[in-house]
DSSP file (Angstrom, degrees, kcal/mol; ACC not computed):
  #  RESIDUE AA STRUCTURE BP1 BP2  ACC     N-H-->O    O-->H-N    N-H-->O    O-->H-N    TCO  KAPPA ALPHA  PHI   PSI    X-CA   Y-CA   Z-CA
    1    1 A X     >        0   0    0      0, 0.0     4,-2.3     0, 0.0     5,-0.2   0.000 360.0 360.0 360.0 -46.1    4.2  -39.3   10.1
    2    2 A X  H  >  +     0   0    0      1,-0.2     4,-2.9     2,-0.2     5,-0.2   0.900 360.0  51.6 -62.4 -40.5    7.1  -37.0   11.1
    3    3 A X  H  > S+     0   0    0      2,-0.2     4,-2.5     1,-0.2    -1,-0.2   0.919 109.4  49.4 -62.8 -43.4    7.8  -36.1    7.5
    4    4 A X  H  > S+     0   0    0      2,-0.2     4,-2.0     1,-0.2    -1,-0.2   0.911 112.9  47.7 -62.0 -42.4    4.1  -35.3    6.9
    5    5 A X  H  X S+     0   0    0     -4,-2.3     4,-2.6     2,-0.2    -2,-0.2   0.917 111.4  50.4 -64.2 -44.1    4.1  -33.1   10.0
    6    6 A X  H  X S+     0   0    0     -4,-2.9     4,-2.5     1,-0.2    -2,-0.2   0.897 110.5  49.8 -61.8 -40.8    7.4  -31.4    9.0
    7    7 A X  H  X S+     0   0    0     -4,-2.5     4,-2.6     2,-0.2    -1,-0.2   0.891 110.5  50.2 -64.5 -39.3    5.9  -30.7    5.5
    8    8 A X  H  X S+     0   0    0     -4,-2.0     4,-2.5     2,-0.2    -2,-0.2   0.916 111.7  47.6 -65.3 -43.0    2.8  -29.2    7.1
    9    9 A X  H  X S+     0   0    0     -4,-2.6     4,-2.4     2,-0.2    -2,-0.2   0.925 113.3  48.4 -63.3 -44.2    4.8  -26.9    9.4
   10   10 A X  H  X S+     0   0    0     -4,-2.5     4,-1.5     2,-0.2    -2,-0.2   0.923 111.9  49.0 -61.9 -44.7    7.0  -25.8    6.5
   11   11 A X  H  X S+     0   0    0     -4,-2.6     4,-0.7     1,-0.2    -1,-0.2   0.912 111.7  49.2 -62.5 -42.7    3.9  -25.1    4.3
   12   12 A X  H >< S+     0   0    0     -4,-2.5     3,-1.1     1,-0.2     4,-0.3   0.902 108.7  53.2 -63.6 -40.1    2.3  -23.1    7.1
   13   13 A X  H >X S+     0   0    0     -4,-2.4     3,-1.1     1,-0.3     4,-0.6   0.809  98.7  64.1 -67.7 -27.2    5.4  -21.1    7.6
   14   14 A X  H 3< S+     0   0    0     -4,-1.5    -1,-0.3     1,-0.2    -2,-0.2   0.766 105.6  45.5 -64.9 -23.9    5.6  -20.2    3.9
   15   15 A X  T << S+     0   0    0     -3,-1.1    20,-1.3    -4,-0.7    -1,-0.2   0.405 113.3  48.4-100.2   1.6    2.3  -18.3    4.3
   16   16 A X  T <4 S+     0   0    0     -3,-1.1    17,-0.5    -4,-0.3    -2,-0.2   0.302  84.8 100.6-125.1   9.9    3.2  -16.5    7.6
   17   17 A X  S  < S-     0   0    0     -4,-0.6    18,-0.1    15,-0.2    14,-0.1  -0.439  80.4-109.1 -91.5 173.0    6.6  -15.0    6.9
   18   18 A X        -     0   0    0     12,-0.2    12,-0.1    -2,-0.1    16,-0.1  -0.082  54.6-100.7 -98.0  34.2    7.3  -11.4    6.0
   19   19 A X    >>  +     0   0    0     -5,-0.1     4,-1.4     1,-0.1     3,-1.1   0.893  49.6 173.0  58.3  53.4    8.3  -11.9    2.4
   20   20 A X  T 34 S+     0   0    0      1,-0.3    -1,-0.1     2,-0.2     3,-0.1   0.845  78.8  60.6 -60.5 -29.2   12.1  -11.7    2.6
   21   21 A X  T 34 S+     0   0    0      1,-0.2    -1,-0.3     3,-0.0    -2,-0.1   0.811 111.0  39.9 -66.3 -27.5   12.2  -12.8   -1.1
   22   22 A X  T <4 S+     0   0    0     -3,-1.1    -1,-0.2     2,-0.1    -2,-0.2   0.612  91.3 110.3 -95.0 -14.8   10.2   -9.7   -2.0
   23   23 A X     <  -     0   0    0     -4,-1.4     2,-0.2    -3,-0.1     3,-0.1  -0.287  63.7-133.5 -62.4 145.7   12.0   -7.3    0.4
   24   24 A X    >   -     0   0    0      1,-0.1     3,-2.2    63,-0.0    -1,-0.1  -0.628  33.8 -80.3 -97.9 158.9   14.2   -4.8   -1.3
   25   25 A X  T 3  S+     0   0    0      1,-0.3    -1,-0.1    -2,-0.2     3,-0.1  -0.336 119.3  28.9 -55.9 132.2   17.7   -3.8   -0.2
   26   26 A X  T 3  S+     0   0    0      1,-0.3    -1,-0.3    -3,-0.1    61,-0.2   0.302  85.7 134.2  97.5  -9.1   17.5   -1.5    2.7
   27   27 A X    <   -     0   0    0     -3,-2.2    -1,-0.3    60,-0.1     2,-0.2  -0.509  54.4-126.1 -74.3 143.0   14.3   -2.8    4.1
   28   28 A X        -     0   0    0     -2,-0.2    -1,-0.1    -3,-0.1    57,-0.0  -0.603  32.1 -99.4 -83.2 148.1   14.2   -3.4    7.9
   29   29 A X        -     0   0    0     -2,-0.2     2,-0.3    -6,-0.0    -1,-0.1  -0.340  40.7-158.2 -64.8 149.7   13.1   -6.8    9.1
   30   30 A X        -     0   0    0    -12,-0.1   -12,-0.2    -3,-0.1     3,-0.1  -0.907  24.3 -95.3-127.6 157.4    9.5   -7.1   10.3
   31   31 A X        -     0   0    0     -2,-0.3    -1,-0.0     1,-0.1   -14,-0.0  -0.382  55.9 -90.7 -66.2 147.9    7.7   -9.5   12.6
   32   32 A X        +     0   0    0     -2,-0.1     2,-0.3   -14,-0.0   -15,-0.2  -0.226  53.6 165.9 -60.1 149.6    5.9  -12.4   10.8
   33   33 A X        -     0   0    0    -17,-0.5     2,-0.5    -3,-0.1    -3,-0.0  -0.964  43.7 -87.1-156.2 163.9    2.3  -11.9    9.7
   34   34 A X        -     0   0    0     -2,-0.3     2,-0.4   -16,-0.1   -18,-0.2  -0.663  42.3-143.9 -80.2 124.9   -0.1  -13.7    7.4
   35   35 A X        +     0   0    0    -20,-1.3     2,-0.3    -2,-0.5    73,-0.1  -0.721  33.4 147.5 -91.3 138.9    0.2  -12.4    3.9
   36   36 A X    >   -     0   0    0     73,-0.5     3,-1.7    -2,-0.4     4,-0.2  -0.942  55.9-124.7-165.2 143.8   -3.0  -12.0    1.7
   37   37 A X  G >  S+     0   0    0     -2,-0.3     3,-1.9     1,-0.3     5,-0.3   0.779 109.8  72.7 -60.6 -24.3   -4.3   -9.8   -1.0
   38   38 A X  G >  S+     0   0    0      1,-0.3     3,-1.4     2,-0.2    -1,-0.3   0.760  82.6  69.7 -61.8 -23.7   -7.2   -9.3    1.4
   39   39 A X  G <  S+     0   0    0     -3,-1.7    73,-0.5     1,-0.3    -1,-0.3   0.677  76.7  82.9 -65.9 -16.6   -4.8   -7.1    3.5
   40   40 A X  G <  S-     0   0    0     -3,-1.9    -1,-0.3    -4,-0.2    -2,-0.2   0.659 102.9-122.8 -66.6 -14.7   -4.9   -4.5    0.7
   41   41 A X  S <  S+     0   0    0     -3,-1.4     2,-0.3    -4,-0.2    -1,-0.1   0.335  76.7  34.0  96.0  -7.8   -8.1   -3.2    2.2
   42   42 A X  S    S-     0   0    0     -5,-0.3     2,-0.2   115,-0.0    -2,-0.1  -0.981  86.0 -88.7-165.3 166.3  -10.5   -3.5   -0.8
   43   43 A X        -     0   0    0     -2,-0.3     3,-0.1     1,-0.1     2,-0.0  -0.592  54.8-100.5 -80.9 148.7  -11.3   -5.6   -3.9
   44   44 A X        -     0   0    0     -2,-0.2     2,-0.2     1,-0.1    57,-0.2  -0.323  33.5-104.4 -71.2 152.8   -9.4   -4.6   -7.1
   45   45 A X        -     0   0    0     55,-3.2    -1,-0.1     1,-0.1     6,-0.1  -0.553  25.7-157.3 -69.1 136.3  -11.0   -2.6   -9.8
   46   46 A X        +     0   0    0     -2,-0.2     2,-0.8    -3,-0.1    -1,-0.1   0.576  65.6  94.5 -97.1  -9.7  -11.9   -4.9  -12.7
   47   47 A X    >>  -     0   0    0      1,-0.2     3,-1.6     2,-0.0     4,-0.7  -0.741  61.5-157.7 -85.2 111.2  -11.9   -2.2  -15.5
   48   48 A X  H 3> S+     0   0    0     -2,-0.8     4,-2.2     1,-0.3     5,-0.2   0.671  84.3  76.4 -63.9 -15.0   -8.4   -2.2  -17.1
   49   49 A X  H 3> S+     0   0    0      1,-0.2     4,-2.0     2,-0.2    -1,-0.3   0.819  90.5  54.9 -65.0 -29.9   -8.9    1.3  -18.3
   50   50 A X  H <> S+     0   0    0     -3,-1.6     4,-1.2     2,-0.2    -1,-0.2   0.943 109.4  44.9 -70.6 -46.5   -8.3    2.7  -14.8
   51   51 A X  H  <>S+     0   0    0     -4,-0.7     5,-2.1    50,-0.4     3,-0.5   0.914 114.5  50.2 -61.0 -42.5   -4.9    1.0  -14.5
   52   52 A X  H ><5S+     0   0    0     -4,-2.2     3,-1.8     1,-0.2    -1,-0.2   0.877 104.9  57.4 -63.4 -37.7   -4.0    2.1  -18.0
   53   53 A X  H 3<5S+     0   0    0     -4,-2.0    -1,-0.2     1,-0.3    -2,-0.2   0.783 103.7  52.9 -66.0 -26.3   -5.1    5.7  -17.1
   54   54 A X  T 3<5S-     0   0    0     -4,-1.2    -1,-0.3    -3,-0.5     9,-0.2   0.283 124.1-108.2 -89.7  10.6   -2.5    5.7  -14.3
   55   55 A X  T <>5 -     0   0    0     -3,-1.8     4,-2.1     4,-0.2     3,-0.3   0.835  52.9 -92.8  67.2  37.4    0.1    4.6  -16.9
   56   56 A X  H  ><S-     0   0    0     -5,-2.1     4,-2.6     1,-0.2     5,-0.2  -0.056  79.0 -28.5  62.7-159.5    0.5    1.0  -15.7
   57   57 A X  H  > S+     0   0    0      1,-0.2     4,-2.7     2,-0.2    -1,-0.2   0.877 139.1  52.5 -62.0 -40.1    3.1   -0.2  -13.2
   58   58 A X  H  > S+     0   0    0     -3,-0.3     4,-2.1     2,-0.2    -1,-0.2   0.912 111.7  46.7 -64.5 -40.7    5.6    2.5  -14.1
   59   59 A X  H  X S+     0   0    0     -4,-2.1     4,-2.8     2,-0.2    -2,-0.2   0.918 111.6  50.7 -65.1 -43.6    3.0    5.2  -13.6
   60   60 A X  H  X S+     0   0    0     -4,-2.6     4,-2.8     1,-0.2     5,-0.2   0.914 109.3  52.1 -59.9 -43.0    1.9    3.7  -10.3
   61   61 A X  H  X S+     0   0    0     -4,-2.7     4,-2.5     1,-0.2    -1,-0.2   0.922 111.8  45.4 -59.9 -44.3    5.5    3.6   -9.2
   62   62 A X  H  X S+     0   0    0     -4,-2.1     4,-2.6     2,-0.2     5,-0.2   0.911 112.9  51.0 -65.5 -41.4    6.0    7.3  -10.0
   63   63 A X  H  X S+     0   0    0     -4,-2.8     4,-2.6     2,-0.2    -2,-0.2   0.926 112.5  45.8 -63.1 -45.5    2.7    8.2   -8.4
   64   64 A X  H  X S+     0   0    0     -4,-2.8     4,-2.7     2,-0.2     5,-0.3   0.947 113.6  48.8 -63.2 -48.1    3.6    6.4   -5.2
   65   65 A X  H  X S+     0   0    0     -4,-2.5     4,-2.4    -5,-0.2    -2,-0.2   0.916 114.1  45.7 -59.5 -43.3    7.1    7.9   -5.1
   66   66 A X  H  X S+     0   0    0     -4,-2.6     4,-2.7     2,-0.2    -1,-0.2   0.909 112.3  51.0 -66.8 -41.7    5.8   11.4   -5.6
   67   67 A X  H  X S+     0   0    0     -4,-2.6     4,-2.4    -5,-0.2    -2,-0.2   0.928 112.8  45.7 -61.5 -45.7    3.0   11.0   -3.0
   68   68 A X  H  X S+     0   0    0     -4,-2.7     4,-2.8     2,-0.2     5,-0.2   0.909 112.1  51.8 -64.9 -41.9    5.5    9.7   -0.4
   69   69 A X  H  X S+     0   0    0     -4,-2.4     4,-1.9    -5,-0.3    -2,-0.2   0.926 111.4  47.0 -60.3 -44.1    7.9   12.5   -1.3
   70   70 A X  H  X S+     0   0    0     -4,-2.7     4,-0.9     1,-0.2    -2,-0.2   0.900 112.6  49.9 -64.2 -40.7    5.2   15.1   -0.9
   71   71 A X  H >< S+     0   0    0     -4,-2.4     3,-0.5     1,-0.2    -2,-0.2   0.912 110.2  49.7 -64.9 -42.9    4.1   13.5    2.4
   72   72 A X  H 3< S+     0   0    0     -4,-2.8    -1,-0.2     1,-0.2    -2,-0.2   0.860 112.7  47.4 -64.5 -34.6    7.6   13.5    3.8
   73   73 A X  H 3< S+     0   0    0     -4,-1.9     2,-0.3    -5,-0.2    -1,-0.2   0.626  90.9 100.2 -80.6 -13.7    8.1   17.2    2.9
   74   74 A X  S <X S-     0   0    0     -4,-0.9     4,-3.1    -3,-0.5     5,-0.3  -0.581  71.0-141.7 -77.7 129.6    4.8   18.2    4.4
   75   75 A X  T  4 S+     0   0    0     -2,-0.3     4,-0.4     1,-0.2    -1,-0.1   0.780 101.5  42.7 -63.5 -25.5    5.1   19.7    7.9
   76   76 A X  T  4 S+     0   0    0      2,-0.1     4,-0.3     1,-0.1    -1,-0.2   0.885 125.4  30.6 -85.2 -42.5    2.0   18.0    9.1
   77   77 A X  T >> S+     0   0    0     -6,-0.2     4,-2.1    -7,-0.1     3,-1.0   0.788 102.4  76.3 -89.5 -29.9    2.5   14.5    7.5
   78   78 A X  H 3X S+     0   0    0     -4,-3.1     4,-3.0     1,-0.3    -3,-0.1   0.897  94.0  50.9 -50.3 -49.3    6.3   14.4    7.6
   79   79 A X  H 34 S+     0   0    0     -4,-0.4     4,-0.5    -5,-0.3    -1,-0.3   0.788 110.5  50.9 -62.8 -25.6    6.6   13.6   11.3
   80   80 A X  H <4 S+     0   0    0     -3,-1.0    -1,-0.2    -4,-0.3    -2,-0.2   0.897 118.8  36.1 -74.0 -41.0    4.0   10.8   10.9
   81   81 A X  H >< S+     0   0    0     -4,-2.1     3,-2.1   -10,-0.2    -2,-0.2   0.838  99.4  77.0 -81.6 -35.4    5.9    9.2    8.1
   82   82 A X  T 3< S+     0   0    0     -4,-3.0    -1,-0.2     1,-0.3     4,-0.2   0.763  86.8  58.1 -55.7 -34.9    9.6    9.8    9.1
   83   83 A X  T 3  S+     0   0    0     -4,-0.5    -1,-0.3    -3,-0.2     2,-0.2   0.635  95.5  86.2 -71.5  -8.4    9.9    7.1   11.7
   84   84 A X  S <  S-     0   0    0     -3,-2.1     2,-0.9    -4,-0.1     3,-0.1  -0.505  92.9 -93.9 -99.7 160.9    9.0    4.3    9.3
   85   85 A X     >  -     0   0    0      1,-0.2     4,-2.6    -2,-0.2     5,-0.1  -0.570  36.2-168.7 -70.2 101.9   10.9    2.2    6.8
   86   86 A X  H  > S+     0   0    0     -2,-0.9     4,-2.4     1,-0.2     5,-0.2   0.803  82.6  57.7 -68.6 -29.6   10.5    4.2    3.6
   87   87 A X  H  > S+     0   0    0    -61,-0.2     4,-2.0     2,-0.2    -1,-0.2   0.951 112.9  39.9 -64.9 -47.7   11.9    1.4    1.4
   88   88 A X  H  > S+     0   0    0      2,-0.2     4,-3.1     1,-0.2     5,-0.3   0.912 114.1  54.2 -66.6 -43.3    9.2   -1.0    2.7
   89   89 A X  H  X S+     0   0    0     -4,-2.6     4,-2.5     1,-0.2     5,-0.2   0.941 110.6  45.6 -57.4 -48.9    6.5    1.7    2.6
   90   90 A X  H  X S+     0   0    0     -4,-2.4     4,-2.2     1,-0.2    -1,-0.2   0.921 114.5  48.6 -61.7 -44.1    7.2    2.6   -1.0
   91   91 A X  H  X S+     0   0    0     -4,-2.0     4,-2.2    -5,-0.2    -2,-0.2   0.943 114.8  43.2 -62.9 -47.9    7.3   -1.1   -2.0
   92   92 A X  H  X S+     0   0    0     -4,-3.1     4,-2.8     1,-0.2    17,-0.2   0.860 112.7  52.5 -71.5 -32.9    4.1   -2.1   -0.3
   93   93 A X  H  X S+     0   0    0     -4,-2.5     4,-3.0    -5,-0.3     5,-0.3   0.908 109.7  49.9 -65.1 -40.1    2.2    1.0   -1.4
   94   94 A X  H  X S+     0   0    0     -4,-2.2     4,-2.4    -5,-0.2    -2,-0.2   0.922 113.2  46.5 -62.7 -43.1    3.2    0.2   -5.0
   95   95 A X  H  X S+     0   0    0     -4,-2.2     4,-2.8     2,-0.2    -2,-0.2   0.934 113.8  48.6 -61.9 -46.1    2.0   -3.3   -4.6
   96   96 A X  H  X S+     0   0    0     -4,-2.8     4,-3.1     2,-0.2     5,-0.2   0.943 113.9  44.5 -61.9 -49.5   -1.2   -2.2   -3.0
   97   97 A X  H  X S+     0   0    0     -4,-3.0     4,-1.9     1,-0.2    -1,-0.2   0.931 114.6  49.0 -62.2 -45.4   -2.0    0.4   -5.6
   98   98 A X  H  <>S+     0   0    0     -4,-2.4     5,-3.1    -5,-0.3     6,-0.3   0.918 114.2  46.4 -60.3 -44.4   -1.1   -2.0   -8.5
   99   99 A X  H ><5S+     0   0    0     -4,-2.8     3,-1.8     1,-0.2     5,-0.3   0.950 113.2  48.2 -61.5 -50.1   -3.3   -4.8   -6.9
  100  100 A X  H 3<5S+     0   0    0     -4,-3.1   -55,-3.2     1,-0.3    -1,-0.2   0.773 109.4  54.1 -65.3 -25.6   -6.3   -2.4   -6.3
  101  101 A X  T 3<5S-     0   0    0     -4,-1.9   -50,-0.4    -5,-0.2    -1,-0.3   0.377 118.2-111.6 -88.2   4.3   -6.0   -1.1   -9.8
  102  102 A X  T < 5S+     0   0    0     -3,-1.8    -3,-0.2    -4,-0.1    -2,-0.1   0.796  70.9 143.1  72.8  28.3   -6.2   -4.6  -11.2
  103  103 A X  S   <S-     0   0    0     -5,-3.1    -4,-0.2    -6,-0.2   -46,-0.1   0.352  71.5-105.8 -86.0   6.2   -2.6   -4.5  -12.5
  104  104 A X  S    S+     0   0    0     -6,-0.3     2,-0.2    -5,-0.3    -5,-0.1   0.662  74.1 136.8  83.2  15.5   -1.9   -8.1  -11.7
  105  105 A X        -     0   0    0     -7,-0.2     2,-0.4   -10,-0.1    -1,-0.3  -0.561  49.9-130.1 -93.0 160.0    0.3   -7.5   -8.6
  106  106 A X        -     0   0    0     -2,-0.2     2,-0.6   -70,-0.0    -7,-0.1  -0.906  17.4-134.7-106.1 137.9    0.2   -9.3   -5.3
  107  107 A X        +     0   0    0     -2,-0.4   -71,-0.3     1,-0.1   -68,-0.2  -0.837  25.0 174.8 -94.9 123.3    0.0   -7.3   -2.1
  108  108 A X        +     0   0    0     -2,-0.6    -1,-0.1   -73,-0.1   -16,-0.1   0.328  44.7 103.2-109.6   5.4    2.5   -8.5    0.6
  109  109 A X  S    S-     0   0    0    -17,-0.2   -73,-0.5     1,-0.2   -70,-0.1  -0.184  76.5 -88.4 -82.7 177.5    1.9   -5.9    3.2
  110  110 A X        -     0   0    0      1,-0.2    -1,-0.2   -75,-0.1   -75,-0.1  -0.246  54.1 -82.6 -75.2 169.6    0.0   -6.0    6.5
  111  111 A X     >  -     0   0    0      1,-0.1     4,-2.7   -71,-0.0     5,-0.2  -0.335  44.3-107.9 -70.5 161.0   -3.7   -5.2    6.7
  112  112 A X  H  > S+     0   0    0    -73,-0.5     4,-1.6     1,-0.2    -1,-0.1   0.860 115.7  51.5 -64.1 -38.9   -4.6   -1.5    7.0
  113  113 A X  H  4 S+     0   0    0      2,-0.2     4,-0.4     1,-0.2    -1,-0.2   0.946 115.3  41.8 -64.7 -47.1   -5.6   -1.6   10.7
  114  114 A X  H >4 S+     0   0    0      1,-0.2     3,-1.0     2,-0.2    -2,-0.2   0.905 112.2  55.4 -65.7 -41.8   -2.4   -3.2   11.8
  115  115 A X  H 3< S+     0   0    0     -4,-2.7    -1,-0.2     1,-0.2    -2,-0.2   0.819 116.4  36.3 -61.0 -31.5   -0.3   -1.1    9.4
  116  116 A X  T >< S+     0   0    0     -4,-1.6     3,-1.6    44,-0.3     5,-0.4   0.326  84.5 133.9-107.6   7.2   -1.6    2.1   10.9
  117  117 A X  T <  S+     0   0    0     -3,-1.0    -3,-0.1    -4,-0.4    44,-0.0  -0.299  78.5   3.8 -59.7 138.8   -2.0    1.1   14.6
  118  118 A X  T 3  S+     0   0    0      1,-0.1    -1,-0.3     3,-0.1    -4,-0.0   0.637  95.7 113.0  62.8  17.5   -0.6    3.6   17.1
  119  119 A X  S <  S-     0   0    0     -3,-1.6    -2,-0.1    42,-0.2    -1,-0.1   0.678  74.3-135.6 -89.1 -18.6    0.2    6.2   14.4
  120  120 A X        -     0   0    0     -4,-0.4     2,-0.1     1,-0.2    42,-0.1   0.788  33.5-178.7  71.2  27.3   -2.4    8.6   15.7
  121  121 A X        -     0   0    0     -5,-0.4    42,-2.9    40,-0.4    43,-1.4  -0.405   7.2-161.0 -65.3 130.8   -3.7    9.3   12.1
  122  122 A X    >>  -     0   0    0     42,-0.2     4,-2.2    40,-0.2     3,-0.5  -0.662  33.0-104.1-106.8 165.6   -6.5   11.9   12.1
  123  123 A X  H 3> S+     0   0    0      1,-0.2     4,-2.8    -2,-0.2     5,-0.2   0.882 121.9  56.0 -56.8 -40.0   -9.0   12.7    9.4
  124  124 A X  H 3> S+     0   0    0      1,-0.2     4,-2.0     2,-0.2    -1,-0.2   0.857 107.3  49.7 -63.9 -33.3   -7.1   15.8    8.5
  125  125 A X  H <> S+     0   0    0     -3,-0.5     4,-2.4     2,-0.2    -2,-0.2   0.925 111.1  48.9 -67.4 -45.3   -4.0   13.7    7.9
  126  126 A X  H  X S+     0   0    0     -4,-2.2     4,-2.0     1,-0.2    -2,-0.2   0.931 112.9  47.5 -58.7 -47.4   -5.9   11.2    5.8
  127  127 A X  H  X S+     0   0    0     -4,-2.8     4,-2.0     1,-0.2    -1,-0.2   0.874 110.4  51.9 -64.8 -37.9   -7.4   14.1    3.7
  128  128 A X  H  X S+     0   0    0     -4,-2.0     4,-2.0     2,-0.2    -1,-0.2   0.892 108.2  51.2 -66.4 -39.4   -4.0   15.8    3.3
  129  129 A X  H  X S+     0   0    0     -4,-2.4     4,-2.4     1,-0.2    -1,-0.2   0.894 107.7  53.2 -64.4 -38.3   -2.5   12.5    2.0
  130  130 A X  H  X S+     0   0    0     -4,-2.0     4,-2.7     2,-0.2    -2,-0.2   0.896 106.7  53.1 -62.1 -39.8   -5.3   12.2   -0.5
  131  131 A X  H  X S+     0   0    0     -4,-2.0     4,-2.3     2,-0.2    -2,-0.2   0.913 109.9  47.6 -61.0 -42.1   -4.5   15.8   -1.7
  132  132 A X  H  X S+     0   0    0     -4,-2.0     4,-2.4     2,-0.2    -2,-0.2   0.886 111.0  51.2 -67.0 -38.0   -0.9   14.7   -2.2
  133  133 A X  H  X S+     0   0    0     -4,-2.4     4,-2.5     2,-0.2    -2,-0.2   0.918 109.6  50.5 -63.5 -42.9   -2.0   11.6   -4.0
  134  134 A X  H  X S+     0   0    0     -4,-2.7     4,-2.9     2,-0.2    -2,-0.2   0.915 109.4  51.2 -60.6 -42.9   -4.2   13.8   -6.3
  135  135 A X  H  X S+     0   0    0     -4,-2.3     4,-2.6     1,-0.2    -2,-0.2   0.937 111.1  47.8 -58.7 -47.0   -1.2   16.0   -7.0
  136  136 A X  H  X S+     0   0    0     -4,-2.4     4,-1.2     1,-0.2    -2,-0.2   0.895 113.5  47.2 -62.7 -40.7    0.9   13.0   -7.9
  137  137 A X  H  <>S+     0   0    0     -4,-2.5     5,-2.7     2,-0.2     4,-0.4   0.904 111.6  50.7 -68.0 -40.4   -1.8   11.6  -10.2
  138  138 A X  H ><5S+     0   0    0     -4,-2.9     3,-1.6     1,-0.2    -2,-0.2   0.925 109.0  51.1 -62.3 -43.9   -2.4   15.0  -11.8
  139  139 A X  H 3<5S+     0   0    0     -4,-2.6    -1,-0.2     1,-0.3    -2,-0.2   0.796 107.2  54.8 -62.4 -27.8    1.3   15.3  -12.5
  140  140 A X  T 3<5S-     0   0    0     -4,-1.2    -1,-0.3    -5,-0.2    -2,-0.2   0.513 122.1-110.3 -82.4  -5.8    1.2   11.9  -14.1
  141  141 A X  T < 5 +     0   0    0     -3,-1.6     2,-0.4    -4,-0.4    -3,-0.2   0.692  61.5 158.2  86.3  19.5   -1.6   13.1  -16.4
  142  142 A X      < -     0   0    0     -5,-2.7    -1,-0.3    -6,-0.1   -88,-0.1  -0.645  41.7-120.2 -80.4 129.3   -4.4   11.1  -14.8
  143  143 A X     >  -     0   0    0     -2,-0.4     4,-2.4     1,-0.1     5,-0.2  -0.243  19.2-115.0 -65.2 155.6   -7.8   12.6  -15.6
  144  144 A X  H  > S+     0   0    0      1,-0.2     4,-2.7     2,-0.2     5,-0.2   0.874 116.2  57.1 -58.1 -38.2  -10.1   13.7  -12.7
  145  145 A X  H  > S+     0   0    0      1,-0.2     4,-1.6     2,-0.2    -1,-0.2   0.928 110.4  41.6 -60.7 -46.4  -12.6   11.0  -13.6
  146  146 A X  H  > S+     0   0    0      2,-0.2     4,-1.9     1,-0.2    -1,-0.2   0.847 112.3  55.2 -73.0 -33.7  -10.0    8.2  -13.3
  147  147 A X  H  X S+     0   0    0     -4,-2.4     4,-3.0     1,-0.2     5,-0.2   0.943 108.8  49.0 -58.6 -46.8   -8.5    9.7  -10.1
  148  148 A X  H  X S+     0   0    0     -4,-2.7     4,-1.9     1,-0.2    -2,-0.2   0.855 107.0  54.8 -64.1 -35.8  -12.0    9.6   -8.6
  149  149 A X  H  X S+     0   0    0     -4,-1.6     4,-0.7     2,-0.2    -1,-0.2   0.912 113.3  42.1 -64.6 -40.8  -12.5    6.0   -9.6
  150  150 A X  H >X S+     0   0    0     -4,-1.9     4,-1.5     1,-0.2     3,-1.1   0.927 113.0  52.0 -70.6 -44.3   -9.3    5.0   -7.8
  151  151 A X  H 3X S+     0   0    0     -4,-3.0     4,-2.8     1,-0.3    -2,-0.2   0.809 100.3  63.8 -62.9 -29.2  -10.0    7.2   -4.8
  152  152 A X  H 3X S+     0   0    0     -4,-1.9     4,-0.5     1,-0.2    -1,-0.3   0.811 104.0  47.9 -63.8 -29.0  -13.5    5.6   -4.5
  153  153 A X  H << S+     0   0    0     -3,-1.1    -1,-0.2    -4,-0.7    -2,-0.2   0.857 116.4  42.7 -76.9 -36.8  -11.7    2.3   -3.8
  154  154 A X  H >< S+     0   0    0     -4,-1.5     3,-2.0     1,-0.2     4,-0.2   0.816  96.6  76.7 -78.8 -31.6   -9.4    3.9   -1.2
  155  155 A X  H >< S+     0   0    0     -4,-2.8     3,-2.0     1,-0.3     4,-0.2   0.836  86.3  59.0 -54.8 -42.1  -12.0    6.1    0.6
  156  156 A X  T >< S+     0   0    0     -4,-0.5     3,-0.8     1,-0.3    -1,-0.3   0.690  90.7  72.9 -63.8 -14.5  -13.6    3.3    2.6
  157  157 A X  T X>  +     0   0    0     -3,-2.0     4,-1.5     1,-0.2     3,-1.4   0.594  70.0  93.8 -73.2  -8.9  -10.2    2.5    4.2
  158  158 A X  H X> S+     0   0    0     -3,-2.0     4,-3.0     1,-0.3     3,-0.6   0.901  82.4  51.6 -48.1 -47.6  -10.6    5.8    6.2
  159  159 A X  H <4 S+     0   0    0     -3,-0.8    -1,-0.3     1,-0.2    -2,-0.2   0.725 110.9  47.5 -66.4 -22.3  -12.1    3.8    9.1
  160  160 A X  H <4 S+     0   0    0     -3,-1.4   -44,-0.3    -4,-0.2    -1,-0.2   0.660 121.2  35.6 -89.3 -18.7   -9.2    1.4    9.1
  161  161 A X  H << S+     0   0    0     -4,-1.5   -40,-0.4    -3,-0.6     2,-0.3   0.832 100.2  75.9-103.3 -44.6   -6.5    4.1    9.0
  162  162 A X     <  +     0   0    0     -4,-3.0   -40,-0.2    -5,-0.3   -46,-0.0  -0.548  48.7 177.6 -79.2 133.5   -7.8    7.0   11.0
  163  163 A X              0   0    0    -42,-2.9   -41,-0.2    -2,-0.3    -1,-0.1   0.602 360.0 360.0-111.2 -17.2   -7.6    6.5   14.8
  164  164 A X              0   0    0    -43,-1.4   -42,-0.2   -44,-0.0    -2,-0.1   0.352 360.0 360.0-151.7 360.0   -9.0    9.7   16.2
């Protein structure tokens, strides 16, 4: 009986930790939370042409890195982003984008509401980040049509991200 209980506790804990096995060097520890692809904020795109148009995982990685770099350099967004763990942010954004694009990735981050709690994100911040994402996708050679298909998946997250 004790062994069965111990196994149940161990199994439950495997699904509620903060993914230390996936954490990258330099990430700060985070409080435990339930991991689920549902935390990504939307269902993935099923058309593989969209993921291919963003140049697969390597393209997604470049797009995320460029978007974050642009946000950090932006006088309006930089102060919002700077207090956070950029190593973790980049990793989880890459996972999220890859998952949402149907690239076969698992999303290990928190849900969108929890991730953005107490950040004070406004609609203008959200829109500016979308502009930076568009710039990064354009630099990656992604057509406007494919950009729009991806942005259509992200747009409904506005209500989970914007707080005022």
